[in-house]
N, C-alpha and C positions, 0 to 999 in steps of 0.2 A: 504494500500500500504506500501511497505518497504522503509524506509528512512534511510540514513546513520546517524551516530551519530554526524556528523559535516556537516549538510546540508547547502545549500545556502538559502537565503531568499525565492527564488522562489520555491525551493523544499519543504521548510517548509510550505509555503502558500498552496501549492497543497495538502500536507498531512493533514493540518488542515481543509481545506474546505471539504475534503472527509469524515470527521467525522461528518459534519453537516447534518441535514435533508435537502432534496432537495430544498424546498422553502427558508429555512434559509440560505443555502449555496449560492443560487442565489442572495438573497438580500445582503449578506455580501461580495460577490466577489468584488464589486466595491471598498469598503473600504479597504479590504485586499490588493488588487492589487495596489491601490493608495499608500499604505504604502510601498510596495515592490519596486515600480517604483522609489520612492523617493531616495532610497539607491542603487538600481541596483539589477537586478534579481540574479546575481551571487555573491552578497555580502555574505560572510559567516555569518550565524546567530550568531555564537560564538563570532564574532568581534563587534557585536552591543553593544553600551554602553548606560548607563542610560542618559548621557548628549545628545546623538544623539536622543534618544526617546523623551526627554523633548523638544528639539529643533523642532522636527517634530510636536509635539502637539502645540507648540507656533505659527507655521506658518499656521495652519489650520484656516479656517474662521469660527468663532463661529456664523456667520450669516446664515450659511447653515442650512436649515430646518432639515436635518438629522445629524446635528453635534454630538449630544449626542449619537445617535444610532451608528454612525460610530466609535466614540471613544470606545464605549462598545464592538463593534465587534473586533477592533484591540486589545483591552485589553484582550479579550478572547483568541485571537491568541497568545499573549505574555505569558499568563498564561499557555496555552497548551504547548508552546515551553519549558517553564521552567520545567514542569512536565516530558517532554521527555528528559531532561538533556542537551538540546542544548545550554543553556546559564545559568550560575550560578546566575546571578544577577536577582533581582525581577524587571524586566523592566516594568511590568504592572503598578507598583506603580508610575512610572514617567510619565505616560500618563494621565495627569490631565486636566480636563476641565477648560477653562478660566472662571474667575468669572465675571458675568455680572455686570456692574456698571451702575446703574440707577441714573440719576441725574435730579432733577427738574429744569426746565428752570427759569432763572432769569427774572423778569418783564422787565428789560432793555436789555436782551440778547436773540435774536431770534435764533431758531434752524436753522442751515444752510440748504438750499434747496437741495434736492437730486433728480438727474435726473433718471427717471425710464421709461422703456417701458410700454405701456398700459397693456401688458400681465403681466409684472413684478409687476405692481401696483395691479392688480387683485389678483395675487398669494399671495402677502403680506397681502392683506385684508383677503383672505381665511385662511392664516396661523394664523393671529391674532384671527380669530373666533375659529379655531381649538385649539389654546393654551388656550383660555378662557374656552373652553369646558373641557379641561384636568384638570383644577384647582381642582375640587372636588375629583378626583381620587388621585392626588398628595397629597392633604391634608389628605385623608384617609390613604394613604401609610405611611405618617409620623406618624399618630396617632397609627397605628398598630405596627410600628417599635418601637415607644417610649414605648409601653406596655412591651417590653422586658427590664427588670430592669438591665441586664448586659450591661452597657453602654461602658465598656472597649473595647469590641469586637463587637460593634453593627454596622456592615458594612451596613446593610439595612437602618438604620436610617441616617447614613452619606450620603448614596447615595440619599435617599429621600430629605434630606436637600439641597444637591447640585442641584438636579433637580428642587426643588421649587425655589431656588435662581435664577437659570438660567431662569426658566419659567417667574417669575415676572419681571425680568430685561428685558427679551426679549419682553414681552407684552408692557412695558412702552416705549421701544425703537421703536417698530413697530408703536405704536400710534403717537410718535413724527415724525417718518419718513413719514407716510401717511399724517399727517397734513401739512407738509411743502413740499411734493413732487411736482415736475413738470414733466409732461408727455412728453417724446421725440416724436417728429413728425416723424413717421416711413414711411411717404409717400415721404420723400425727396429722391432725386436721390442718387445713390451710390456715396459715397465720394471717391476721389482718394487716400486718406490716411485713415488708420484704426482708427476708433474712437468707443466710447461706442455705442452699438446698432448694430454694423456691424457683419455679419457672415463672417468667413474666412475659407479658405482651405489651410492647410500647408502640405508640403511633406517632410518627414524625409529624409535628404540627405544620411544617412547611409543605411537605409533599403528600401527606396522608398515608404514606407507606407504613405498614405494620411489621414490626420486628419481634421475633420470639427469642428469648435467651433463658439460659439456666444459670443462676448465680452460684458459683462454686468457690471453694477455697483456691488460693493461688497454685496449689499442688495439682489441681484437677483440670486446669485450663485446656480447652480444645476448641478454638474458634470455628473450626470446620464443622463442628457439631453443635454450635451455638452455646458452648459452655464458656462463660467469661468470668474473670476473677472478681471477687468482692473488692479487690484493691484497684481494679481498672477504673477509668473515668466514669463509665456507665455504672459499674458496680457501686462505687462510692456515692454516686448521685441517687441511686434507688434504695440502698439499704436504709431500712427504717421508715420508708415512705409507704403510703396507703393507696389503695385503688382510687383512680380519678385524679391523683396529684399530677401537677406539671413539674417536670424535672429539666434542669438546664445542664448542659455539658459543654465545657470550654475546650476547644481544639484550635490548632493553628488556622483552620478554615473559618473560625468564628464560633459563636454560641449556637448550639444545637438544642432545640426544644422538643421534648417528647411528653406525651400524656401516658400515664401508667393505666392501661386498660384492664389488666387482669393479673392476679397473683394466684399461683397454685403450686402444689407439690407434685 
């Protein structure tokens, strides 16, 4: 498709996704559109700054199971845009993953209990098993990358080290979470106020579009299935609110207004 030399973020996203194979484009759409929505569809790509990209990376949840994959997809988008001449800065370099900090528990200090739904608990157990199964491949990737003696420009080795660090930190984190987790009783009647575990329906006051989300703990986030964190902008805005309330969410694109139509478990 033909794209102007000064496209909006939305136009640039469509152009980039059109270059990907069908399956890869379908998988990457969620990550790319999430990036675009954060700034606004009409935001000029040329106006995007390294600081804004770094701020976007900082607000992402590193607990999301697709965190690294989503970062890599957006990084590919930014690299593509630079090659097209839409932004002179190397924005992809500022989209850095958070470093996982794994700490051993002190004998006198217990890990705080985390509230999880039964489904969320089972999903974290499955994620832990999957991460452990990935260990051998990540170690092998590091070994192969290290075989390249030119360490000055050894991007594969840096990437493999980053993934290994994240992998090990996430494994230790999951083990601690599961050990101290408490399961939410989902048989309780619907609460009059939004809390973790509730499903909600919001109506965009500007467009009339209805959105359905499930508010979960930061450990259970999965935007592809409508599960958003209680610490996310939307989560913070709706927690404690009642049906019929108007909630406002501040984003770089401006203030977004939603009406809380429904609360359910």
